[in-house]
ZAMARGU-4260 file (C-alpha; in steps of 0.2 Angstrom, whole numbers, plus 5000, padded with zeros to 4 digits):
<rodrens>
0) 5983/5286/5540 | 5976/5275/5529 | 5981/5282/5510 | 5971/5268/5500 | 5955/5265/5507
5) 5939/5264/5497 | 5932/5279/5505 | 5946/5290/5500 | 5943/5282/5482 | 5924/5287/5481
10) 5929/5305/5484 | 5942/5305/5471 | 5930/5297/5459 | 5919/5310/5458 | 5931/5322/5452
15) 5941/5314/5440 | 5931/5299/5432 | 5927/5281/5436 | 5937/5271/5424 | 5954/5281/5429
20) 5953/5280/5448 | 5946/5262/5448 | 5965/5257/5441 | 5971/5266/5455 | 5960/5259/5468
25) 5963/5243/5462 | 5981/5243/5462 | 5983/5255/5479 | 5973/5240/5487 | 5981/5226/5478
30) 5999/5236/5488 | 5990/5236/5504 | 5987/5218/5504 | 6003/5216/5498 | 6010/5223/5510
35) 5999/5215/5527 | 6004/5196/5518 | 6022/5202/5519 | 6020/5210/5537 | 6012/5193/5542
40) 6025/5183/5533 | 6040/5194/5545 | 6031/5189/5560 | 6031/5171/5556 | 6049/5170/5548
45) 6063/5164/5557 | 6074/5175/5545 | 6065/5192/5550 | 6079/5199/5558 | 6089/5199/5539
50) 6074/5210/5532 | 6073/5223/5546 | 6075/5240/5542 | 6090/5249/5542 | 6098/5265/5542
55) 6120/5267/5540 | 6130/5282/5536 | 6144/5286/5525 | 6157/5300/5523 | 6151/5308/5504
60) 6166/5323/5502 | 6163/5342/5509 | 6162/5359/5507 | 6164/5374/5513 | 6153/5372/5526
65) 6157/5357/5531 | 6157/5338/5531 | 6144/5330/5519 | 6137/5311/5523 | 6127/5300/5514
70) 6113/5291/5524 | 6106/5276/5516 | 6088/5270/5522 | 6080/5252/5517 | 6064/5243/5524
75) 6067/5226/5521 | 6053/5227/5507 | 6066/5228/5492 | 6064/5248/5494 | 6082/5258/5497
80) 6085/5276/5497 | 6102/5287/5500 | 6099/5304/5506 | 6114/5316/5508 | 6115/5330/5519
85) 6120/5344/5505 | 6103/5351/5499 | 6095/5337/5508 | 6096/5330/5489 | 6088/5312/5488
90) 6103/5302/5478 | 6093/5287/5474 | 6080/5277/5476 | 6080/5259/5473 | 6061/5249/5472
95) 6058/5231/5463 | 6048/5230/5446 | 6036/5219/5445 | 6048/5202/5444 | 6058/5208/5460
100) 6072/5215/5452 | 6077/5232/5460 | 6082/5246/5450 | 6086/5266/5454 | 6074/5275/5449
105) 6080/5294/5452 | 6090/5302/5443 | 6106/5311/5451 | 6123/5310/5452 | 6137/5298/5458
110) 6149/5312/5466 | 6146/5326/5476 | 6155/5339/5466 | 6141/5340/5452 | 6129/5342/5466
115) 6137/5359/5468 | 6128/5367/5454 | 6116/5356/5450 | 6108/5366/5438 | 6093/5352/5437
120) 6090/5354/5457 | 6092/5334/5455 | 6083/5328/5471 | 6086/5343/5481 | 6075/5352/5493
125) 6070/5369/5487 | 6067/5383/5496 | 6063/5396/5505 | 6053/5397/5487 | 6051/5384/5475
130) 6048/5390/5457 | 6046/5405/5451 | 6046/5423/5459 | 6040/5438/5445 | 6055/5449/5443
135) 6061/5443/5457 | 6051/5455/5466 | 6036/5452/5480 | 6028/5464/5493 | 6024/5461/5510
140) 6014/5473/5524 | 6020/5489/5513 | 6038/5482/5511 | 6046/5477/5492 | 6059/5464/5492
145) 6071/5461/5478 | 6077/5440/5478 | 6091/5437/5466 | 6087/5434/5447 | 6092/5417/5443
150) 6081/5410/5429 | 6079/5429/5420 | 6070/5438/5421 | 6066/5429/5436 | 6069/5424/5453
155) 6069/5403/5454 | 6068/5391/5468 | 6075/5402/5481 | 6089/5410/5473 | 6106/5407/5468
160) 6109/5400/5486 | 6094/5391/5490 | 6090/5379/5503 | 6099/5365/5491 | 6118/5374/5493
165) 6118/5372/5511 | 6124/5360/5521 | 6108/5351/5533 | 6109/5344/5551 | 6105/5327/5553
170) 6097/5317/5564 | 6093/5297/5558 | 6077/5287/5570 | 6070/5271/5567 | 6053/5269/5572
175) 6046/5251/5573 | 6046/5245/5553 | 6049/5263/5548 | 6067/5270/5547 | 6070/5289/5544
180) 6082/5307/5544 | 6078/5321/5554 | 6085/5338/5543 | 6086/5355/5551 | 6091/5371/5540
185) 6091/5388/5549 | 6089/5402/5536 | 6093/5421/5542 | 6085/5436/5539 | 6089/5444/5522
190) 6098/5427/5515 | 6093/5429/5498 | 6083/5444/5503 | 6070/5435/5511 | 6063/5444/5527
195) 6064/5433/5545 | 6074/5419/5550 | 6066/5402/5543 | 6069/5388/5556 | 6065/5374/5543
200) 6064/5353/5547 | 6062/5342/5536 | 6059/5322/5538 | 6060/5310/5528 | 6054/5294/5532
205) 6056/5277/5523 | 6038/5266/5527 | 6037/5248/5529 | 6025/5248/5515 | 6036/5259/5502
210) 6031/5273/5504 | 6043/5289/5504 | 6034/5300/5516 | 6041/5320/5519 | 6035/5331/5529
215) 6041/5349/5531 | 6040/5362/5545 | 6045/5380/5549 | 6046/5395/5558 | 6048/5412/5558
220) 6053/5429/5569 | 6046/5440/5554 | 6034/5438/5541 | 6039/5431/5526 | 6036/5420/5512
225) 6036/5401/5513 | 6034/5386/5497 | 6045/5369/5500 | 6047/5356/5490 | 6057/5343/5482
230) 6064/5340/5465 | 6067/5322/5460 | 6068/5319/5444 | 6058/5301/5443 | 6063/5285/5429
235) 6054/5270/5433 | 6061/5259/5418 | 6077/5265/5429 | 6086/5278/5429 | 6099/5284/5412
240) 6090/5273/5404 | 6083/5284/5391 | 6065/5295/5388 | 6050/5293/5400 | 6039/5298/5386
245) 6031/5281/5387 | 6027/5283/5405 | 6008/5286/5409 | 6005/5301/5420 | 5988/5305/5428
250) 5985/5320/5435 | 5971/5324/5449 | 5967/5341/5442 | 5953/5348/5431 | 5961/5365/5431
255) 5982/5373/5430 | 5987/5389/5429 | 5992/5395/5414 | 6010/5405/5411 | 6017/5417/5398
260) 6033/5417/5390 | 6043/5418/5406 | 6036/5405/5414 | 6024/5416/5427 | 6007/5411/5429
265) 5995/5423/5419 | 5984/5421/5436 | 5969/5414/5429 | 5964/5396/5430 | 5960/5387/5415
270) 5950/5369/5413 | 5963/5356/5405 | 5949/5349/5394 | 5949/5348/5377 | 5969/5352/5379
275) 5986/5343/5378 | 5986/5348/5398 | 5973/5336/5402 | 5979/5322/5412 | 5964/5316/5420
280) 5966/5299/5414 | 5983/5289/5413 | 5992/5297/5397 | 6008/5294/5388 | 6018/5310/5392
285) 6024/5309/5375 | 6009/5307/5365 | 6007/5325/5366 | 6023/5335/5374 | 6027/5340/5357
290) 6011/5349/5352 | 6009/5366/5346 | 5998/5373/5359 | 6005/5388/5365 | 6008/5382/5383
295) 6019/5369/5379 | 6029/5378/5366 | 6033/5393/5380 | 6039/5378/5392 | 6048/5366/5379
300) 6035/5353/5385 | 6028/5351/5403 | 6034/5364/5417 | 6017/5369/5422 | 6006/5368/5439
305) 5992/5361/5440 | 5977/5365/5452 | 5974/5348/5465 | 5955/5343/5465 | 5952/5344/5485
310) 5936/5346/5496 | 5946/5353/5509 | 5961/5364/5511 | 5973/5352/5524 | 5970/5333/5521
315) 5982/5320/5511 | 5975/5317/5492 | 5979/5308/5477 | 5989/5321/5467 | 5998/5312/5454
320) 6000/5295/5447 | 6014/5289/5437 | 6017/5272/5428 | 6030/5262/5417 | 6022/5248/5409
325) 6040/5238/5403 | 6044/5237/5423 | 6027/5238/5430 | 6033/5248/5441 | 6019/5265/5450
330) 6021/5277/5460 | 6007/5286/5467 | 6009/5305/5476 | 5998/5311/5490 | 5999/5328/5495
335) 5990/5342/5507 | 5997/5357/5494 | 5985/5366/5484 | 5997/5362/5467 | 6008/5350/5460
340) 6022/5358/5446 | 6024/5343/5432 | 6042/5346/5423 | 6045/5335/5409 | 6063/5337/5410
345) 6063/5348/5392 | 6081/5356/5397 | 6092/5341/5398 | 6104/5341/5387 | 6114/5331/5388
350) 6129/5340/5398 | 6125/5330/5413 | 6131/5314/5416 | 6119/5304/5430 | 6123/5290/5444
355) 6123/5275/5431 | 6137/5285/5421 | 6126/5291/5406 | 6122/5308/5399 | 6106/5315/5402
360) 6095/5320/5385 | 6080/5329/5385 | 6064/5319/5392 | 6074/5306/5402 | 6068/5309/5417
365) 6054/5321/5426 | 6048/5333/5441 | 6032/5331/5450 | 6034/5345/5464 | 6021/5347/5475
370) 6019/5365/5481 | 6010/5381/5484 | 6007/5390/5465 | 6021/5401/5456 | 6022/5418/5460
375) 6008/5416/5473 | 6015/5431/5483 | 6012/5442/5467 | 5996/5435/5465 | 5981/5439/5479
380) 5967/5425/5471 | 5981/5413/5474 | 5982/5402/5490 | 5995/5412/5501 | 6011/5407/5506
385) 6014/5420/5518 | 6019/5414/5536 | 6020/5425/5551 | 6028/5424/5568 | 6019/5411/5580
390) 6011/5401/5563 | 6020/5384/5559 | 6020/5379/5542 | 6016/5362/5540 | 6014/5350/5525
395) 6015/5332/5519 | 6021/5323/5505 | 6020/5304/5502 | 6029/5293/5488 | 6019/5278/5487
400) 6028/5264/5477 | 6021/5249/5469 | 6019/5238/5454 | 6006/5232/5443 | 6007/5216/5431
</rodrens>
């Protein structure tokens, strides 16, 4: 699928404004042109073999469940991604700046031990239900289920032992210029209070055009709820280099889901216009993050779900675009999901030490989590997260990396 076609951007222009989308279209089309030129150069170059995509494995410690492996994916275009089988965690993402210098732009840890608790969920696969469920309760087909309360008074990211706390079975693959990793996990009936045996598959693909694609798939033997996502934190200037408040963010969303003081949606879909929640044009994250706007007070910054503008319920559309002027790095996120959670790292408190040996303070990274809305099982007006036997849960998110000058 060509994610940067002119027709796609013309549709998006009608939703978030011509000025903002013009910037995206130019950058994306430039990226596509550069990629095509690179492909041509590789075909003609006698040293093309040295730039072939690779995937390697090394040991990364062990847990009570068994050994943990780390896979390193490279695409020959200057992008390298490391993924560990514990939690399906994206440990590092190395991408070039406008001068071709590679830097890791994902927050994480250098060793396995801090990932065993990982209170910030750095890089992790989240399930069964990403985000919060009010009071840890939901009712399905007349039965009320109680989940662990791990974000008082609510349940967060699947409970105390979510998908981020298990070892996933891994199968590497290579297809043409792409390399990837298929991860599999089975969550038994009653796991963390959720009904049904859920069989999950997540495929990470590092593409030849500098995209990281994540495909999620799940089936169940009993009616249940599912909301899978990835919790990577980004700092495009480089992991451990300080605040992301000067990063510019665009969210393709005219509405968001306001929350109460416990960060549970009220049930309404409010317009962003005229509020600090308006990112329909590229805006510095720090420009309004400390405003006294009630929603920012509740979250101690941004920790909210935005309603992605879309013309249907299945196609990949632009959800967010993040850029760093100092390095020129850009990441555009495409998804088929109805929502995206923007979390500005409000609770990073200098107690966690990252891969570079630096402590993480408030605002040193941000997460953009594609998803269904928080607490959807308790809001009939939100898109459904119910999965029944015979149905297949499928969703895709693409992180497209590039640069601008």
